mmCIF file of the N, C-alpha and C atoms, coordinates in Angstrom:
data_MODEL
# 
_entry.id   MODEL 
# 
loop_
_atom_site.group_PDB 
_atom_site.id 
_atom_site.type_symbol 
_atom_site.label_atom_id 
_atom_site.label_alt_id 
_atom_site.label_comp_id 
_atom_site.label_asym_id 
_atom_site.label_entity_id 
_atom_site.label_seq_id 
_atom_site.pdbx_PDB_ins_code 
_atom_site.Cartn_x 
_atom_site.Cartn_y 
_atom_site.Cartn_z 
_atom_site.occupancy 
_atom_site.B_iso_or_equiv 
_atom_site.pdbx_formal_charge 
_atom_site.auth_seq_id 
_atom_site.auth_comp_id 
_atom_site.auth_asym_id 
_atom_site.auth_atom_id 
_atom_site.pdbx_PDB_model_num 
ATOM 1   N N  . UNK A 1 1  ? 16.497 -16.832 27.922 1.00 0.00 ? 1  UNK A N  1 
ATOM 2   C CA . UNK A 1 1  ? 15.658 -17.866 27.363 1.00 0.00 ? 1  UNK A CA 1 
ATOM 3   C C  . UNK A 1 1  ? 14.490 -17.235 26.585 1.00 0.00 ? 1  UNK A C  1 
ATOM 4   N N  . UNK A 1 2  ? 13.914 -16.187 27.177 1.00 0.00 ? 2  UNK A N  1 
ATOM 5   C CA . UNK A 1 2  ? 12.795 -15.490 26.521 1.00 0.00 ? 2  UNK A CA 1 
ATOM 6   C C  . UNK A 1 2  ? 13.250 -14.855 25.211 1.00 0.00 ? 2  UNK A C  1 
ATOM 7   N N  . UNK A 1 3  ? 14.396 -14.174 25.248 1.00 0.00 ? 3  UNK A N  1 
ATOM 8   C CA . UNK A 1 3  ? 14.921 -13.549 24.034 1.00 0.00 ? 3  UNK A CA 1 
ATOM 9   C C  . UNK A 1 3  ? 15.245 -14.584 22.967 1.00 0.00 ? 3  UNK A C  1 
ATOM 10  N N  . UNK A 1 4  ? 15.788 -15.708 23.383 1.00 0.00 ? 4  UNK A N  1 
ATOM 11  C CA . UNK A 1 4  ? 16.109 -16.772 22.424 1.00 0.00 ? 4  UNK A CA 1 
ATOM 12  C C  . UNK A 1 4  ? 14.830 -17.278 21.758 1.00 0.00 ? 4  UNK A C  1 
ATOM 13  N N  . UNK A 1 5  ? 13.761 -17.429 22.535 1.00 0.00 ? 5  UNK A N  1 
ATOM 14  C CA . UNK A 1 5  ? 12.489 -17.869 21.966 1.00 0.00 ? 5  UNK A CA 1 
ATOM 15  C C  . UNK A 1 5  ? 11.974 -16.839 20.959 1.00 0.00 ? 5  UNK A C  1 
ATOM 16  N N  . UNK A 1 6  ? 11.988 -15.577 21.340 1.00 0.00 ? 6  UNK A N  1 
ATOM 17  C CA . UNK A 1 6  ? 11.482 -14.515 20.466 1.00 0.00 ? 6  UNK A CA 1 
ATOM 18  C C  . UNK A 1 6  ? 12.299 -14.438 19.183 1.00 0.00 ? 6  UNK A C  1 
ATOM 19  N N  . UNK A 1 7  ? 13.608 -14.547 19.295 1.00 0.00 ? 7  UNK A N  1 
ATOM 20  C CA . UNK A 1 7  ? 14.466 -14.501 18.109 1.00 0.00 ? 7  UNK A CA 1 
ATOM 21  C C  . UNK A 1 7  ? 14.125 -15.640 17.154 1.00 0.00 ? 7  UNK A C  1 
ATOM 22  N N  . UNK A 1 8  ? 13.925 -16.824 17.685 1.00 0.00 ? 8  UNK A N  1 
ATOM 23  C CA . UNK A 1 8  ? 13.598 -17.966 16.826 1.00 0.00 ? 8  UNK A CA 1 
ATOM 24  C C  . UNK A 1 8  ? 12.212 -17.796 16.205 1.00 0.00 ? 8  UNK A C  1 
ATOM 25  N N  . UNK A 1 9  ? 11.262 -17.349 17.001 1.00 0.00 ? 9  UNK A N  1 
ATOM 26  C CA . UNK A 1 9  ? 9.882  -17.203 16.528 1.00 0.00 ? 9  UNK A CA 1 
ATOM 27  C C  . UNK A 1 9  ? 9.752  -16.105 15.478 1.00 0.00 ? 9  UNK A C  1 
ATOM 28  N N  . UNK A 1 10 ? 10.405 -14.971 15.691 1.00 0.00 ? 10 UNK A N  1 
ATOM 29  C CA . UNK A 1 10 ? 10.268 -13.819 14.795 1.00 0.00 ? 10 UNK A CA 1 
ATOM 30  C C  . UNK A 1 10 ? 11.128 -13.930 13.540 1.00 0.00 ? 10 UNK A C  1 
ATOM 31  N N  . UNK A 1 11 ? 12.238 -14.626 13.631 1.00 0.00 ? 11 UNK A N  1 
ATOM 32  C CA . UNK A 1 11 ? 13.181 -14.735 12.505 1.00 0.00 ? 11 UNK A CA 1 
ATOM 33  C C  . UNK A 1 11 ? 13.499 -13.368 11.899 1.00 0.00 ? 11 UNK A C  1 
ATOM 34  N N  . UNK A 1 12 ? 13.978 -12.419 12.728 1.00 0.00 ? 12 UNK A N  1 
ATOM 35  C CA . UNK A 1 12 ? 14.240 -11.071 12.200 1.00 0.00 ? 12 UNK A CA 1 
ATOM 36  C C  . UNK A 1 12 ? 15.423 -11.046 11.245 1.00 0.00 ? 12 UNK A C  1 
ATOM 37  N N  . UNK A 1 13 ? 15.414 -10.067 10.364 1.00 0.00 ? 13 UNK A N  1 
ATOM 38  C CA . UNK A 1 13 ? 16.539 -9.851  9.444  1.00 0.00 ? 13 UNK A CA 1 
ATOM 39  C C  . UNK A 1 13 ? 17.496 -8.815  9.995  1.00 0.00 ? 13 UNK A C  1 
ATOM 40  N N  . UNK A 1 14 ? 17.005 -7.993  10.927 1.00 0.00 ? 14 UNK A N  1 
ATOM 41  C CA . UNK A 1 14 ? 17.791 -6.907  11.505 1.00 0.00 ? 14 UNK A CA 1 
ATOM 42  C C  . UNK A 1 14 ? 17.189 -6.564  12.854 1.00 0.00 ? 14 UNK A C  1 
ATOM 43  N N  . UNK A 1 15 ? 18.047 -6.217  13.814 1.00 0.00 ? 15 UNK A N  1 
ATOM 44  C CA . UNK A 1 15 ? 17.578 -5.798  15.126 1.00 0.00 ? 15 UNK A CA 1 
ATOM 45  C C  . UNK A 1 15 ? 18.016 -4.369  15.399 1.00 0.00 ? 15 UNK A C  1 
ATOM 46  N N  . UNK A 1 16 ? 17.089 -3.558  15.881 1.00 0.00 ? 16 UNK A N  1 
ATOM 47  C CA . UNK A 1 16 ? 17.414 -2.234  16.391 1.00 0.00 ? 16 UNK A CA 1 
ATOM 48  C C  . UNK A 1 16 ? 17.406 -2.359  17.898 1.00 0.00 ? 16 UNK A C  1 
ATOM 49  N N  . UNK A 1 17 ? 18.474 -1.946  18.555 1.00 0.00 ? 17 UNK A N  1 
ATOM 50  C CA . UNK A 1 17 ? 18.570 -2.154  19.997 1.00 0.00 ? 17 UNK A CA 1 
ATOM 51  C C  . UNK A 1 17 ? 19.313 -1.015  20.672 1.00 0.00 ? 17 UNK A C  1 
ATOM 52  N N  . UNK A 1 18 ? 19.039 -0.856  21.968 1.00 0.00 ? 18 UNK A N  1 
ATOM 53  C CA . UNK A 1 18 ? 19.867 0.047   22.760 1.00 0.00 ? 18 UNK A CA 1 
ATOM 54  C C  . UNK A 1 18 ? 20.953 -0.808  23.412 1.00 0.00 ? 18 UNK A C  1 
ATOM 55  N N  . UNK A 1 19 ? 21.795 -0.195  24.202 1.00 0.00 ? 19 UNK A N  1 
ATOM 56  C CA . UNK A 1 19 ? 22.947 -0.905  24.750 1.00 0.00 ? 19 UNK A CA 1 
ATOM 57  C C  . UNK A 1 19 ? 22.561 -1.928  25.820 1.00 0.00 ? 19 UNK A C  1 
ATOM 58  N N  . UNK A 1 20 ? 21.365 -1.833  26.387 1.00 0.00 ? 20 UNK A N  1 
ATOM 59  C CA . UNK A 1 20 ? 20.926 -2.760  27.422 1.00 0.00 ? 20 UNK A CA 1 
ATOM 60  C C  . UNK A 1 20 ? 20.755 -4.159  26.838 1.00 0.00 ? 20 UNK A C  1 
ATOM 61  N N  . UNK A 1 21 ? 21.451 -5.121  27.385 1.00 0.00 ? 21 UNK A N  1 
ATOM 62  C CA . UNK A 1 21 ? 21.312 -6.499  26.940 1.00 0.00 ? 21 UNK A CA 1 
ATOM 63  C C  . UNK A 1 21 ? 21.911 -6.795  25.580 1.00 0.00 ? 21 UNK A C  1 
ATOM 64  N N  . UNK A 1 22 ? 22.753 -5.917  25.094 1.00 0.00 ? 22 UNK A N  1 
ATOM 65  C CA . UNK A 1 22 ? 23.302 -6.091  23.749 1.00 0.00 ? 22 UNK A CA 1 
ATOM 66  C C  . UNK A 1 22 ? 24.154 -7.351  23.631 1.00 0.00 ? 22 UNK A C  1 
ATOM 67  N N  . UNK A 1 23 ? 24.770 -7.776  24.725 1.00 0.00 ? 23 UNK A N  1 
ATOM 68  C CA . UNK A 1 23 ? 25.590 -8.981  24.677 1.00 0.00 ? 23 UNK A CA 1 
ATOM 69  C C  . UNK A 1 23 ? 24.771 -10.203 24.277 1.00 0.00 ? 23 UNK A C  1 
ATOM 70  N N  . UNK A 1 24 ? 23.540 -10.293 24.760 1.00 0.00 ? 24 UNK A N  1 
ATOM 71  C CA . UNK A 1 24 ? 22.665 -11.409 24.408 1.00 0.00 ? 24 UNK A CA 1 
ATOM 72  C C  . UNK A 1 24 ? 22.331 -11.355 22.925 1.00 0.00 ? 24 UNK A C  1 
ATOM 73  N N  . UNK A 1 25 ? 22.047 -10.171 22.417 1.00 0.00 ? 25 UNK A N  1 
ATOM 74  C CA . UNK A 1 25 ? 21.648 -10.021 21.025 1.00 0.00 ? 25 UNK A CA 1 
ATOM 75  C C  . UNK A 1 25 ? 22.815 -10.246 20.074 1.00 0.00 ? 25 UNK A C  1 
ATOM 76  N N  . UNK A 1 26 ? 24.007 -9.845  20.465 1.00 0.00 ? 26 UNK A N  1 
ATOM 77  C CA . UNK A 1 26 ? 25.167 -10.001 19.583 1.00 0.00 ? 26 UNK A CA 1 
ATOM 78  C C  . UNK A 1 26 ? 25.536 -11.463 19.376 1.00 0.00 ? 26 UNK A C  1 
ATOM 79  N N  . UNK A 1 27 ? 25.058 -12.340 20.248 1.00 0.00 ? 27 UNK A N  1 
ATOM 80  C CA . UNK A 1 27 ? 25.378 -13.758 20.087 1.00 0.00 ? 27 UNK A CA 1 
ATOM 81  C C  . UNK A 1 27 ? 24.562 -14.389 18.954 1.00 0.00 ? 27 UNK A C  1 
ATOM 82  N N  . UNK A 1 28 ? 23.590 -13.664 18.438 1.00 0.00 ? 28 UNK A N  1 
ATOM 83  C CA . UNK A 1 28 ? 22.787 -14.192 17.331 1.00 0.00 ? 28 UNK A CA 1 
ATOM 84  C C  . UNK A 1 28 ? 23.476 -13.884 16.008 1.00 0.00 ? 28 UNK A C  1 
ATOM 85  N N  . UNK A 1 29 ? 23.003 -14.533 14.952 1.00 0.00 ? 29 UNK A N  1 
ATOM 86  C CA . UNK A 1 29 ? 23.577 -14.291 13.633 1.00 0.00 ? 29 UNK A CA 1 
ATOM 87  C C  . UNK A 1 29 ? 22.896 -13.126 12.918 1.00 0.00 ? 29 UNK A C  1 
ATOM 88  N N  . UNK A 1 30 ? 21.923 -12.490 13.567 1.00 0.00 ? 30 UNK A N  1 
ATOM 89  C CA . UNK A 1 30 ? 21.180 -11.375 12.988 1.00 0.00 ? 30 UNK A CA 1 
ATOM 90  C C  . UNK A 1 30 ? 21.964 -10.081 13.211 1.00 0.00 ? 30 UNK A C  1 
ATOM 91  N N  . UNK A 1 31 ? 22.102 -9.252  12.182 1.00 0.00 ? 31 UNK A N  1 
ATOM 92  C CA . UNK A 1 31 ? 22.794 -7.967  12.365 1.00 0.00 ? 31 UNK A CA 1 
ATOM 93  C C  . UNK A 1 31 ? 22.066 -7.091  13.393 1.00 0.00 ? 31 UNK A C  1 
ATOM 94  N N  . UNK A 1 32 ? 22.834 -6.457  14.270 1.00 0.00 ? 32 UNK A N  1 
ATOM 95  C CA . UNK A 1 32 ? 22.286 -5.578  15.304 1.00 0.00 ? 32 UNK A CA 1 
ATOM 96  C C  . UNK A 1 32 ? 22.754 -4.158  15.038 1.00 0.00 ? 32 UNK A C  1 
ATOM 97  N N  . UNK A 1 33 ? 21.810 -3.224  14.998 1.00 0.00 ? 33 UNK A N  1 
ATOM 98  C CA . UNK A 1 33 ? 22.126 -1.808  14.843 1.00 0.00 ? 33 UNK A CA 1 
ATOM 99  C C  . UNK A 1 33 ? 21.819 -1.130  16.168 1.00 0.00 ? 33 UNK A C  1 
ATOM 100 N N  . UNK A 1 34 ? 22.834 -0.541  16.782 1.00 0.00 ? 34 UNK A N  1 
ATOM 101 C CA . UNK A 1 34 ? 22.620 0.189   18.034 1.00 0.00 ? 34 UNK A CA 1 
ATOM 102 C C  . UNK A 1 34 ? 21.941 1.521   17.727 1.00 0.00 ? 34 UNK A C  1 
ATOM 103 N N  . UNK A 1 35 ? 20.880 1.813   18.460 1.00 0.00 ? 35 UNK A N  1 
ATOM 104 C CA . UNK A 1 35 ? 20.129 3.033   18.213 1.00 0.00 ? 35 UNK A CA 1 
ATOM 105 C C  . UNK A 1 35 ? 20.995 4.282   18.371 1.00 0.00 ? 35 UNK A C  1 
ATOM 106 N N  . UNK A 1 36 ? 21.918 4.275   19.335 1.00 0.00 ? 36 UNK A N  1 
ATOM 107 C CA . UNK A 1 36 ? 22.807 5.418   19.524 1.00 0.00 ? 36 UNK A CA 1 
ATOM 108 C C  . UNK A 1 36 ? 23.606 5.690   18.254 1.00 0.00 ? 36 UNK A C  1 
ATOM 109 N N  . UNK A 1 37 ? 24.111 4.619   17.648 1.00 0.00 ? 37 UNK A N  1 
ATOM 110 C CA . UNK A 1 37 ? 24.884 4.756   16.416 1.00 0.00 ? 37 UNK A CA 1 
ATOM 111 C C  . UNK A 1 37 ? 24.002 5.222   15.263 1.00 0.00 ? 37 UNK A C  1 
ATOM 112 N N  . UNK A 1 38 ? 22.783 4.704   15.202 1.00 0.00 ? 38 UNK A N  1 
ATOM 113 C CA . UNK A 1 38 ? 21.863 5.063   14.120 1.00 0.00 ? 38 UNK A CA 1 
ATOM 114 C C  . UNK A 1 38 ? 21.510 6.542   14.188 1.00 0.00 ? 38 UNK A C  1 
ATOM 115 N N  . UNK A 1 39 ? 21.309 7.080   15.383 1.00 0.00 ? 39 UNK A N  1 
ATOM 116 C CA . UNK A 1 39 ? 20.978 8.494   15.519 1.00 0.00 ? 39 UNK A CA 1 
ATOM 117 C C  . UNK A 1 39 ? 22.136 9.372   15.044 1.00 0.00 ? 39 UNK A C  1 
ATOM 118 N N  . UNK A 1 40 ? 23.347 8.959   15.361 1.00 0.00 ? 40 UNK A N  1 
ATOM 119 C CA . UNK A 1 40 ? 24.522 9.720   14.938 1.00 0.00 ? 40 UNK A CA 1 
ATOM 120 C C  . UNK A 1 40 ? 24.676 9.701   13.418 1.00 0.00 ? 40 UNK A C  1 
ATOM 121 N N  . UNK A 1 41 ? 24.376 8.577   12.801 1.00 0.00 ? 41 UNK A N  1 
ATOM 122 C CA . UNK A 1 41 ? 24.523 8.432   11.355 1.00 0.00 ? 41 UNK A CA 1 
ATOM 123 C C  . UNK A 1 41 ? 23.362 9.048   10.586 1.00 0.00 ? 41 UNK A C  1 
ATOM 124 N N  . UNK A 1 42 ? 22.234 9.255   11.247 1.00 0.00 ? 42 UNK A N  1 
ATOM 125 C CA . UNK A 1 42 ? 21.028 9.740   10.563 1.00 0.00 ? 42 UNK A CA 1 
ATOM 126 C C  . UNK A 1 42 ? 21.208 11.119  9.952  1.00 0.00 ? 42 UNK A C  1 
ATOM 127 N N  . UNK A 1 43 ? 22.093 11.915  10.486 1.00 0.00 ? 43 UNK A N  1 
ATOM 128 C CA . UNK A 1 43 ? 22.280 13.265  9.952  1.00 0.00 ? 43 UNK A CA 1 
ATOM 129 C C  . UNK A 1 43 ? 22.825 13.238  8.521  1.00 0.00 ? 43 UNK A C  1 
ATOM 130 N N  . UNK A 1 44 ? 23.379 12.109  8.113  1.00 0.00 ? 44 UNK A N  1 
ATOM 131 C CA . UNK A 1 44 ? 23.921 11.998  6.760  1.00 0.00 ? 44 UNK A CA 1 
ATOM 132 C C  . UNK A 1 44 ? 22.832 11.687  5.721  1.00 0.00 ? 44 UNK A C  1 
ATOM 133 N N  . UNK A 1 45 ? 21.634 11.354  6.182  1.00 0.00 ? 45 UNK A N  1 
ATOM 134 C CA . UNK A 1 45 ? 20.547 10.985  5.273  1.00 0.00 ? 45 UNK A CA 1 
ATOM 135 C C  . UNK A 1 45 ? 19.644 12.169  4.980  1.00 0.00 ? 45 UNK A C  1 
ATOM 136 N N  . UNK A 1 46 ? 18.945 12.086  3.885  1.00 0.00 ? 46 UNK A N  1 
ATOM 137 C CA . UNK A 1 46 ? 18.001 13.121  3.477  1.00 0.00 ? 46 UNK A CA 1 
ATOM 138 C C  . UNK A 1 46 ? 16.862 13.229  4.485  1.00 0.00 ? 46 UNK A C  1 
ATOM 139 N N  . UNK A 1 47 ? 16.363 14.419  4.695  1.00 0.00 ? 47 UNK A N  1 
ATOM 140 C CA . UNK A 1 47 ? 15.217 14.627  5.575  1.00 0.00 ? 47 UNK A CA 1 
ATOM 141 C C  . UNK A 1 47 ? 13.904 14.566  4.800  1.00 0.00 ? 47 UNK A C  1 
ATOM 142 N N  . UNK A 1 48 ? 13.986 14.340  3.493  1.00 0.00 ? 48 UNK A N  1 
ATOM 143 C CA . UNK A 1 48 ? 12.793 14.255  2.660  1.00 0.00 ? 48 UNK A CA 1 
ATOM 144 C C  . UNK A 1 48 ? 12.011 12.982  2.988  1.00 0.00 ? 48 UNK A C  1 
ATOM 145 N N  . UNK A 1 49 ? 10.713 13.120  3.185  1.00 0.00 ? 49 UNK A N  1 
ATOM 146 C CA . UNK A 1 49 ? 9.853  11.965  3.424  1.00 0.00 ? 49 UNK A CA 1 
ATOM 147 C C  . UNK A 1 49 ? 9.390  11.408  2.088  1.00 0.00 ? 49 UNK A C  1 
ATOM 148 N N  . UNK A 1 50 ? 9.777  10.175  1.818  1.00 0.00 ? 50 UNK A N  1 
ATOM 149 C CA . UNK A 1 50 ? 9.376  9.522   0.578  1.00 0.00 ? 50 UNK A CA 1 
ATOM 150 C C  . UNK A 1 50 ? 8.051  8.813   0.783  1.00 0.00 ? 50 UNK A C  1 
ATOM 151 N N  . UNK A 1 51 ? 7.251  8.760   -0.254 1.00 0.00 ? 51 UNK A N  1 
ATOM 152 C CA . UNK A 1 51 ? 6.027  7.978   -0.200 1.00 0.00 ? 51 UNK A CA 1 
ATOM 153 C C  . UNK A 1 51 ? 6.397  6.501   -0.224 1.00 0.00 ? 51 UNK A C  1 
ATOM 154 N N  . UNK A 1 52 ? 5.715  5.677   0.566  1.00 0.00 ? 52 UNK A N  1 
ATOM 155 C CA . UNK A 1 52 ? 6.046  4.247   0.589  1.00 0.00 ? 52 UNK A CA 1 
ATOM 156 C C  . UNK A 1 52 ? 6.079  3.625   -0.803 1.00 0.00 ? 52 UNK A C  1 
ATOM 157 N N  . UNK A 1 53 ? 5.141  3.999   -1.662 1.00 0.00 ? 53 UNK A N  1 
ATOM 158 C CA . UNK A 1 53 ? 5.098  3.423   -3.014 1.00 0.00 ? 53 UNK A CA 1 
ATOM 159 C C  . UNK A 1 53 ? 6.353  3.760   -3.821 1.00 0.00 ? 53 UNK A C  1 
ATOM 160 N N  . UNK A 1 54 ? 6.961  4.909   -3.519 1.00 0.00 ? 54 UNK A N  1 
ATOM 161 C CA . UNK A 1 54 ? 8.176  5.310   -4.238 1.00 0.00 ? 54 UNK A CA 1 
ATOM 162 C C  . UNK A 1 54 ? 9.344  4.360   -3.978 1.00 0.00 ? 54 UNK A C  1 
ATOM 163 N N  . UNK A 1 55 ? 9.332  3.715   -2.831 1.00 0.00 ? 55 UNK A N  1 
ATOM 164 C CA . UNK A 1 55 ? 10.425 2.795   -2.504 1.00 0.00 ? 55 UNK A CA 1 
ATOM 165 C C  . UNK A 1 55 ? 9.944  1.333   -2.492 1.00 0.00 ? 55 UNK A C  1 
ATOM 166 N N  . UNK A 1 56 ? 8.762  1.105   -3.080 1.00 0.00 ? 56 UNK A N  1 
ATOM 167 C CA . UNK A 1 56 ? 8.276  -0.254  -3.260 1.00 0.00 ? 56 UNK A CA 1 
ATOM 168 C C  . UNK A 1 56 ? 7.569  -0.867  -2.061 1.00 0.00 ? 56 UNK A C  1 
ATOM 169 N N  . UNK A 1 57 ? 7.112  -0.048  -1.125 1.00 0.00 ? 57 UNK A N  1 
ATOM 170 C CA . UNK A 1 57 ? 6.413  -0.579  0.045  1.00 0.00 ? 57 UNK A CA 1 
ATOM 171 C C  . UNK A 1 57 ? 4.913  -0.436  -0.109 1.00 0.00 ? 57 UNK A C  1 
ATOM 172 N N  . UNK A 1 58 ? 4.194  -1.390  0.493  1.00 0.00 ? 58 UNK A N  1 
ATOM 173 C CA . UNK A 1 58 ? 2.737  -1.295  0.526  1.00 0.00 ? 58 UNK A CA 1 
ATOM 174 C C  . UNK A 1 58 ? 2.251  -1.806  1.878  1.00 0.00 ? 58 UNK A C  1 
ATOM 175 N N  . UNK A 1 59 ? 0.945  -1.910  2.060  1.00 0.00 ? 59 UNK A N  1 
ATOM 176 C CA . UNK A 1 59 ? 0.373  -2.281  3.356  1.00 0.00 ? 59 UNK A CA 1 
ATOM 177 C C  . UNK A 1 59 ? 0.694  -3.718  3.766  1.00 0.00 ? 59 UNK A C  1 
ATOM 178 N N  . UNK A 1 60 ? 1.243  -4.504  2.887  1.00 0.00 ? 60 UNK A N  1 
ATOM 179 C CA . UNK A 1 60 ? 1.586  -5.888  3.219  1.00 0.00 ? 60 UNK A CA 1 
ATOM 180 C C  . UNK A 1 60 ? 2.987  -6.021  3.807  1.00 0.00 ? 60 UNK A C  1 
ATOM 181 N N  . UNK A 1 61 ? 3.755  -4.944  3.820  1.00 0.00 ? 61 UNK A N  1 
ATOM 182 C CA . UNK A 1 61 ? 5.105  -4.990  4.384  1.00 0.00 ? 61 UNK A CA 1 
ATOM 183 C C  . UNK A 1 61 ? 5.043  -4.817  5.903  1.00 0.00 ? 61 UNK A C  1 
ATOM 184 N N  . UNK A 1 62 ? 5.706  -5.691  6.601  1.00 0.00 ? 62 UNK A N  1 
ATOM 185 C CA . UNK A 1 62 ? 5.742  -5.682  8.058  1.00 0.00 ? 62 UNK A CA 1 
ATOM 186 C C  . UNK A 1 62 ? 6.781  -4.678  8.546  1.00 0.00 ? 62 UNK A C  1 
ATOM 187 N N  . UNK A 1 63 ? 6.396  -3.830  9.479  1.00 0.00 ? 63 UNK A N  1 
ATOM 188 C CA . UNK A 1 63 ? 7.323  -2.844  10.030 1.00 0.00 ? 63 UNK A CA 1 
ATOM 189 C C  . UNK A 1 63 ? 8.026  -3.372  11.277 1.00 0.00 ? 63 UNK A C  1 
ATOM 190 N N  . UNK A 1 64 ? 7.281  -4.016  12.156 1.00 0.00 ? 64 UNK A N  1 
ATOM 191 C CA . UNK A 1 64 ? 7.878  -4.545  13.380 1.00 0.00 ? 64 UNK A CA 1 
ATOM 192 C C  . UNK A 1 64 ? 6.933  -5.530  14.050 1.00 0.00 ? 64 UNK A C  1 
ATOM 193 N N  . UNK A 1 65 ? 7.459  -6.267  15.020 1.00 0.00 ? 65 UNK A N  1 
ATOM 194 C CA . UNK A 1 65 ? 6.678  -7.213  15.808 1.00 0.00 ? 65 UNK A CA 1 
ATOM 195 C C  . UNK A 1 65 ? 6.866  -6.853  17.272 1.00 0.00 ? 65 UNK A C  1 
ATOM 196 N N  . UNK A 1 66 ? 5.752  -6.751  17.993 1.00 0.00 ? 66 UNK A N  1 
ATOM 197 C CA . UNK A 1 66 ? 5.777  -6.508  19.442 1.00 0.00 ? 66 UNK A CA 1 
ATOM 198 C C  . UNK A 1 66 ? 5.392  -7.822  20.112 1.00 0.00 ? 66 UNK A C  1 
ATOM 199 N N  . UNK A 1 67 ? 6.128  -8.221  21.140 1.00 0.00 ? 67 UNK A N  1 
ATOM 200 C CA . UNK A 1 67 ? 5.818  -9.453  21.853 1.00 0.00 ? 67 UNK A CA 1 
ATOM 201 C C  . UNK A 1 67 ? 5.157  -9.158  23.192 1.00 0.00 ? 67 UNK A C  1 
ATOM 202 N N  . UNK A 1 68 ? 4.156  -9.979  23.533 1.00 0.00 ? 68 UNK A N  1 
ATOM 203 C CA . UNK A 1 68 ? 3.459  -9.862  24.807 1.00 0.00 ? 68 UNK A CA 1 
ATOM 204 C C  . UNK A 1 68 ? 4.358  -10.364 25.931 1.00 0.00 ? 68 UNK A C  1 
ATOM 205 N N  . UNK A 1 69 ? 3.893  -10.223 27.133 1.00 0.00 ? 69 UNK A N  1 
ATOM 206 C CA . UNK A 1 69 ? 4.679  -10.656 28.292 1.00 0.00 ? 69 UNK A CA 1 
ATOM 207 C C  . UNK A 1 69 ? 4.815  -12.166 28.369 1.00 0.00 ? 69 UNK A C  1 
ATOM 208 N N  . UNK A 1 70 ? 3.908  -12.881 27.777 1.00 0.00 ? 70 UNK A N  1 
ATOM 209 C CA . UNK A 1 70 ? 3.984  -14.336 27.829 1.00 0.00 ? 70 UNK A CA 1 
ATOM 210 C C  . UNK A 1 70 ? 3.465  -14.911 29.125 1.00 0.00 ? 70 UNK A C  1 
ATOM 211 N N  . UNK A 1 71 ? 2.593  -14.186 29.814 1.00 0.00 ? 71 UNK A N  1 
ATOM 212 C CA . UNK A 1 71 ? 2.099  -14.627 31.118 1.00 0.00 ? 71 UNK A CA 1 
ATOM 213 C C  . UNK A 1 71 ? 1.300  -15.921 31.046 1.00 0.00 ? 71 UNK A C  1 
ATOM 214 N N  . UNK A 1 72 ? 0.791  -16.277 29.879 1.00 0.00 ? 72 UNK A N  1 
ATOM 215 C CA . UNK A 1 72 ? 0.025  -17.516 29.734 1.00 0.00 ? 72 UNK A CA 1 
ATOM 216 C C  . UNK A 1 72 ? 0.855  -18.608 29.072 1.00 0.00 ? 72 UNK A C  1 
ATOM 217 N N  . UNK A 1 73 ? 2.143  -18.447 29.007 1.00 0.00 ? 73 UNK A N  1 
ATOM 218 C CA . UNK A 1 73 ? 3.025  -19.416 28.342 1.00 0.00 ? 73 UNK A CA 1 
ATOM 219 C C  . UNK A 1 73 ? 4.096  -18.672 27.588 1.00 0.00 ? 73 UNK A C  1 
ATOM 220 N N  . UNK A 1 74 ? 4.355  -19.053 26.336 1.00 0.00 ? 74 UNK A N  1 
ATOM 221 C CA . UNK A 1 74 ? 5.347  -18.369 25.518 1.00 0.00 ? 74 UNK A CA 1 
ATOM 222 C C  . UNK A 1 74 ? 4.837  -16.997 25.079 1.00 0.00 ? 74 UNK A C  1 
ATOM 223 N N  . UNK A 1 75 ? 5.743  -16.027 24.905 1.00 0.00 ? 75 UNK A N  1 
ATOM 224 C CA . UNK A 1 75 ? 5.333  -14.723 24.406 1.00 0.00 ? 75 UNK A CA 1 
ATOM 225 C C  . UNK A 1 75 ? 4.672  -14.855 23.022 1.00 0.00 ? 75 UNK A C  1 
ATOM 226 N N  . UNK A 1 76 ? 3.712  -14.007 22.768 1.00 0.00 ? 76 UNK A N  1 
ATOM 227 C CA . UNK A 1 76 ? 3.014  -14.021 21.471 1.00 0.00 ? 76 UNK A CA 1 
ATOM 228 C C  . UNK A 1 76 ? 3.392  -12.768 20.692 1.00 0.00 ? 76 UNK A C  1 
ATOM 229 N N  . UNK A 1 77 ? 3.719  -12.920 19.413 1.00 0.00 ? 77 UNK A N  1 
ATOM 230 C CA . UNK A 1 77 ? 4.094  -11.801 18.573 1.00 0.00 ? 77 UNK A CA 1 
ATOM 231 C C  . UNK A 1 77 ? 2.881  -11.157 17.909 1.00 0.00 ? 77 UNK A C  1 
ATOM 232 N N  . UNK A 1 78 ? 2.851  -9.840  17.916 1.00 0.00 ? 78 UNK A N  1 
ATOM 233 C CA . UNK A 1 78 ? 1.797  -9.089  17.245 1.00 0.00 ? 78 UNK A CA 1 
ATOM 234 C C  . UNK A 1 78 ? 2.468  -8.315  16.108 1.00 0.00 ? 78 UNK A C  1 
ATOM 235 N N  . UNK A 1 79 ? 2.072  -8.621  14.868 1.00 0.00 ? 79 UNK A N  1 
ATOM 236 C CA . UNK A 1 79 ? 2.704  -8.026  13.693 1.00 0.00 ? 79 UNK A CA 1 
ATOM 237 C C  . UNK A 1 79 ? 2.087  -6.672  13.362 1.00 0.00 ? 79 UNK A C  1 
ATOM 238 N N  . UNK A 1 80 ? 2.918  -5.683  13.131 1.00 0.00 ? 80 UNK A N  1 
ATOM 239 C CA . UNK A 1 80 ? 2.468  -4.347  12.766 1.00 0.00 ? 80 UNK A CA 1 
ATOM 240 C C  . UNK A 1 80 ? 3.124  -3.909  11.471 1.00 0.00 ? 80 UNK A C  1 
# 
C-alpha cells in the first residue's frame, strides 16, 4: 500500500531497484532497471565524466526523490 502511494505521488519515469520486493514494482507500468543488471552493463559505457551542461542538464533537473517514513500520515517526498 505504501509503495503504491509513493508510485502514484512520485509519478516516476524509471525505477532503479534491487531484487528485494521487485514483484511489487514489476506490477507497475514504469520500467524497472535492476541494479545488479545495471552494474554488469556499466562496463560497456565510457568512464569519462561529462559536464551536466554538455548533456543538457542544469540545476532544475531532478535526480531522485527520497520518501520519509510517513509516521505522521502519508509518506512525504523530498526532491533532490
